[in-house]
C-alpha positions in Angstrom: 77.9 140.6 -44.5 78.4 140.7 -40.8 78.7 137.8 -38.4 75.4 138.9 -36.9 73.4 138.7 -40.1 75.0 135.4 -41.0 74.8 133.5 -37.8 72.5 134.7 -35.0 68.8 134.0 -34.7 66.7 136.9 -33.4 63.2 136.9 -31.9 61.5 140.2 -32.1 58.8 140.0 -29.4 55.8 142.2 -29.5 52.6 142.0 -27.5 50.6 143.7 -30.2 48.2 142.0 -32.5 48.6 142.7 -36.2 47.3 144.3 -38.3 46.1 147.2 -36.2 45.6 150.9 -36.9 48.2 152.1 -34.4 51.5 153.9 -35.0 53.5 151.6 -32.7 52.3 148.6 -34.7 53.3 150.3 -37.9 56.7 151.0 -36.4 57.3 147.4 -35.3 56.3 145.8 -38.6 58.3 148.1 -40.8 61.4 147.7 -38.5 61.2 143.9 -38.6 60.6 143.8 -42.3 63.5 146.1 -43.1 65.8 144.1 -40.7 64.9 140.8 -42.4 65.5 142.3 -45.8 69.0 143.3 -44.6 69.8 139.6 -43.9 68.8 139.2 -40.3 67.5 135.8 -39.3 64.6 137.3 -37.4 61.0 136.4 -36.6 58.2 138.6 -35.2 56.7 136.7 -32.3 53.2 137.9 -31.5 50.0 136.7 -29.8 47.8 134.7 -32.0 44.5 136.3 -32.8 41.9 133.6 -32.2 39.7 135.1 -34.9 42.4 134.0 -37.4 42.2 130.3 -36.5 41.6 128.4 -39.7 43.1 131.1 -41.9 46.2 129.8 -43.7 49.4 131.4 -42.5 50.4 132.5 -46.0 47.1 134.4 -46.3 47.7 136.1 -42.9 51.2 137.2 -44.0 49.9 138.5 -47.3 47.2 140.5 -45.4 49.9 141.9 -43.1 52.1 142.9 -46.0 49.3 144.5 -47.8 48.0 146.4 -44.8 51.4 147.9 -44.1 52.5 148.2 -47.7 55.6 146.1 -47.1 57.9 145.6 -50.1 60.1 143.2 -48.2 59.2 139.9 -46.5 58.0 139.3 -43.0 58.4 136.1 -40.9 56.1 135.7 -37.9 55.4 133.2 -35.1 51.9 133.5 -33.6 51.7 132.0 -30.1 48.3 130.7 -28.9 47.3 131.5 -25.4 44.6 133.8 -23.8 41.9 135.1 -26.2 42.5 138.8 -27.1 40.5 141.3 -25.0 40.2 145.0 -24.7 41.9 144.7 -21.4 45.0 143.4 -23.2 45.4 140.6 -20.6 47.1 138.4 -23.2 50.3 140.6 -23.2 51.3 139.2 -19.7 51.4 135.5 -20.5 52.9 136.5 -23.9 55.7 138.3 -22.1 56.7 135.0 -20.5 55.8 132.5 -23.2 57.5 134.3 -26.0 61.0 134.4 -24.5 60.6 130.7 -23.6 59.7 130.0 -27.3 62.7 132.0 -28.4 65.0 130.0 -26.1 63.5 126.7 -27.1 63.9 127.4 -30.8 67.5 128.6 -30.7 67.2 132.4 -30.7 70.1 134.1 -29.1 68.8 137.6 -29.1 65.5 138.9 -28.0 64.6 142.3 -29.5 61.6 144.0 -28.0 59.9 147.3 -27.0 58.1 145.6 -24.1 59.7 145.4 -20.6 58.3 142.0 -19.5 59.8 139.9 -22.3 63.1 141.8 -21.9 63.2 140.9 -18.2 62.3 137.2 -18.8 64.7 136.9 -21.7 67.5 138.0 -19.4 66.5 135.4 -16.8 66.8 132.8 -19.5 70.3 133.9 -20.4 69.4 135.4 -23.8 70.9 138.6 -25.1 68.6 141.5 -25.2 68.1 144.6 -27.4 65.5 147.0 -26.1 63.9 149.7 -28.1 62.0 152.7 -26.7 60.4 156.0 -27.6 59.7 157.0 -24.1 61.1 159.9 -22.1 62.0 158.6 -18.6 60.9 161.4 -16.4 58.9 161.3 -13.2 56.0 159.2 -14.6 58.2 156.6 -16.3 61.1 156.6 -13.9 60.3 153.2 -12.4 60.6 151.7 -15.9 63.8 153.6 -16.5 65.3 152.2 -13.3 64.3 148.7 -14.3 66.1 149.2 -17.6 69.1 150.6 -15.8 69.3 147.4 -13.6 68.9 145.1 -16.6 71.6 147.1 -18.6 74.3 146.2 -16.1 74.5 142.7 -17.5 76.9 142.1 -20.4 74.2 140.1 -22.1 72.0 143.2 -22.2 73.4 144.5 -25.5 71.8 147.9 -25.5 68.9 150.2 -25.9 67.8 151.9 -29.1 65.9 155.2 -28.6 63.8 157.1 -31.1 65.0 160.5 -30.0 68.0 162.2 -28.3 65.7 163.3 -25.5 64.8 159.7 -24.7 68.5 158.7 -24.7 69.5 161.6 -22.4 66.8 160.6 -19.9 68.3 157.1 -19.8 71.9 158.5 -19.4 70.6 160.4 -16.4 69.6 157.1 -14.8 73.2 155.8 -15.1 73.0 153.7 -18.2 76.3 153.3 -20.0 76.3 155.7 -23.0 78.0 153.0 -25.1 74.8 150.8 -24.7 72.6 153.6 -26.0 71.9 154.6 -29.6 69.6 157.1 -31.1 68.0 155.7 -34.3 65.1 157.7 -35.7 62.1 156.0 -37.2 61.4 156.1 -40.9 59.0 156.2 -43.7 58.1 153.9 -46.6 59.5 155.5 -49.8 57.2 153.3 -52.0 54.2 155.4 -50.8 55.9 158.5 -52.2 57.3 157.0 -55.4 54.8 158.9 -57.5 54.6 162.4 -56.0 51.7 164.7 -56.8 51.4 168.4 -57.0 48.9 170.1 -54.7 46.6 170.7 -57.6 46.7 167.1 -58.7 46.1 165.8 -55.2 43.2 168.2 -54.6 41.5 167.4 -57.8 41.6 163.7 -57.0 40.3 164.3 -53.5 37.6 166.9 -54.5 39.3 169.7 -52.5 39.2 173.3 -53.7 42.4 174.3 -55.5 42.4 177.8 -54.0 42.0 176.7 -50.3 44.8 177.3 -47.8 45.0 173.8 -46.2 46.7 172.7 -43.0 46.5 169.0 -42.2 46.9 166.9 -39.1 47.0 163.1 -39.3 47.0 160.5 -36.5 45.1 159.9 -33.2 42.6 162.6 -32.6 42.2 162.3 -28.8 42.5 165.4 -26.6 45.7 164.1 -25.0 47.4 164.6 -28.4 47.1 168.3 -28.1 44.3 168.7 -30.6 42.7 171.6 -28.7 45.8 173.7 -29.5 45.1 173.3 -33.2 41.5 174.3 -32.7 42.7 177.4 -31.0 45.0 178.0 -34.0 42.0 177.5 -36.3 40.0 180.1 -34.4 42.8 182.6 -34.8 43.3 181.9 -38.5 39.8 181.5 -40.0 41.1 182.0 -43.5 42.9 178.6 -43.3 41.1 175.2 -43.6 42.2 172.7 -41.0 41.9 169.0 -41.9 41.9 166.4 -39.0 42.4 162.9 -40.3 42.4 159.9 -38.0 40.6 158.1 -35.2 39.8 158.5 -31.6 40.8 155.8 -29.1 39.6 157.4 -25.9 37.3 160.4 -26.6 33.9 160.5 -28.4 34.1 160.4 -32.2 32.4 163.8 -32.6 34.2 165.8 -29.9 36.2 167.9 -32.4 33.1 168.7 -34.5 31.2 169.6 -31.3 34.0 171.9 -30.0 34.3 173.5 -33.5 30.5 174.1 -33.6 30.4 175.6 -30.1 33.1 178.1 -31.1 31.5 178.9 -34.5 34.5 177.5 -36.4 33.7 177.1 -40.1 37.2 176.1 -41.1 37.5 172.7 -39.4 37.0 169.4 -41.2 37.3 165.9 -39.6 37.8 162.8 -41.7 38.1 159.2 -40.6 41.3 157.2 -40.5 42.7 156.5 -44.0 45.0 153.7 -45.1 48.5 154.8 -45.9 48.1 154.7 -49.7 45.1 157.1 -49.4 46.5 159.2 -46.6 49.6 160.2 -48.7 47.3 162.0 -51.2 46.1 164.2 -48.4 49.7 165.0 -47.4 50.3 166.0 -51.0 47.2 168.1 -51.1 48.1 170.1 -48.0 50.1 173.4 -47.8 51.1 172.7 -44.2 51.4 169.5 -42.2 50.7 169.9 -38.5 52.1 168.8 -35.1 50.0 170.4 -32.3 51.9 173.5 -31.1 51.8 172.5 -27.4 54.1 170.8 -24.9 51.3 169.0 -23.1 51.5 165.6 -24.8 55.2 165.4 -24.2 55.4 166.8 -20.7 52.3 165.3 -19.1 52.9 161.7 -20.0 56.2 161.4 -21.8 54.5 159.1 -24.4 54.1 161.5 -27.4 57.8 161.7 -28.2 58.8 162.5 -31.8 55.6 161.1 -33.5 56.1 158.7 -36.3 53.9 160.8 -38.6 56.7 163.3 -38.8 58.8 161.1 -41.1 56.0 160.9 -43.7 55.5 164.6 -43.3 59.1 165.2 -44.2 58.9 162.9 -47.2 55.8 164.6 -48.5 57.7 167.8 -49.2 55.3 170.2 -47.6 55.8 172.8 -44.9 55.9 171.2 -41.4 54.5 173.3 -38.5 55.6 172.0 -35.1 56.3 173.2 -31.5 60.0 173.8 -30.6 60.5 171.0 -28.2 63.5 168.8 -27.2 62.2 165.6 -28.7 62.5 166.9 -32.2 66.0 168.3 -31.8 68.3 166.7 -34.3 65.5 166.1 -36.8 63.6 169.4 -37.2 65.4 172.7 -37.5 64.9 176.2 -38.9 65.8 175.1 -42.4 63.3 172.3 -42.8 60.3 173.3 -40.7 58.4 176.1 -38.9 59.0 175.6 -35.2 57.1 177.8 -32.8 57.1 178.4 -29.1 54.7 175.9 -27.6 51.5 177.0 -25.9 51.7 180.5 -27.4 48.6 180.9 -29.6 49.5 184.4 -30.8 53.0 183.4 -32.0 51.6 180.2 -33.6 49.0 182.2 -35.6 51.6 184.7 -36.8 54.0 181.9 -37.9 51.1 180.1 -39.7 50.1 183.3 -41.6 53.7 183.8 -42.7 53.8 180.5 -44.4 51.1 181.7 -46.8 52.5 185.2 -47.3 56.2 184.3 -47.8 56.1 181.8 -50.6 59.8 181.6 -51.2 60.5 180.9 -47.5 57.8 178.3 -47.4 59.0 176.6 -50.6 62.6 176.4 -49.3 61.4 174.8 -46.1 59.4 172.2 -47.9 62.2 171.4 -50.3 64.7 170.9 -47.5 62.3 168.7 -45.6 61.9 166.4 -48.5 65.7 166.3 -49.0 66.3 165.5 -45.4 63.8 162.6 -45.5 65.9 160.7 -48.0 68.1 159.4 -45.2 65.1 158.4 -43.1 63.7 155.4 -44.8 63.0 152.2 -42.8 65.8 150.5 -44.8 68.3 153.1 -43.7 67.1 152.7 -40.1 67.7 148.9 -40.3 71.3 149.4 -41.4 71.9 151.7 -38.4 70.3 149.1 -36.0 72.5 146.3 -37.4 75.6 148.4 -37.0 74.8 149.2 -33.4 74.1 145.5 -32.5 77.3 144.4 -34.2 79.2 147.0 -32.3 77.6 145.9 -29.0 78.3 142.2 -29.7 82.0 143.0 -30.2 82.2 145.0 -27.0 80.1 142.8 -24.7 82.8 140.1 -24.5 80.2 137.6 -25.7 81.3 135.7 -28.8 78.9 135.5 -31.8 77.5 132.2 -32.9 80.1 130.2 -34.8 82.8 131.7 -32.6 81.8 130.3 -29.2 
């Protein structure tokens, strides 16, 4: 084992409340659980949900583990302060209180995705590992510049990005390349331990065996590029399009209303499904969808290499996605169908080929499933530990036990 896993206390600070039906929450919990199982002395430090007061901590942890299907343990510290609100005001005091708690309780490293605790941890003399999915273009440039300033300190160990595109944007701001590492997200292999054929999955879900099914999962708001999929559905009426997820910003029925106004008979919306149920829909599909548009990436820089993609790969079905820089290094012509973004005609032609060229589609699906084997949460944890160990050795800061 490394000196890091043996000796250093780490506080992973998140301003989210768990459990919650959000991809970033899923990412945090699975990352922390995998790191703990690899031997790190780590706690997830989060705001306390006042609704849980009186519920034993063991029960809360069991609920967390069940909600996210964690096969490994999870240690948490819930800090009491402002009641939780839709305005998320609690994240500001948490960004200050959590680093103070970490310092007081002997943590040496603060690991976080949130800028505020990263900043205060540095003020307190703690080592910092920052993780980000963002592309630091015009809209996020102020945050990138803040990270660039923080990164000049030897105690700022480094930044883990979820994509090469995110890393390159930080390099352009002058951050030392040695302090940056691309570590893709992952999937939970336990959910795919008992794979199902399309026929088996469809029989279980009550879906017609003869249907051509393309499936999208995740947030269903307009800013995710859903309208590009509705355009695709209009051009390929012979294919059934399943939309599974929830809206956070837009009216719940907006997809159904748009489909009705356009006379689309091949669009079905289903509510959010827990992971153990959702995987059956992935197995039932012929095609798994990422909206074929650049808008979610270029407008806000927030939808960068969506986490659903890793479960898509693991499901062993054809992945249909736009050819964009955030997926470079993960998707390619051997494991997916990548189309020119915002070109409905080409997207429709590529979609139809999936159902007319069975050998090609089968080869893509098989390669996707093979590539997924190196993309588990546990594999990710090993890469993160290797990066932190390397940074500790190069930062001229001795590890605990050697100071």
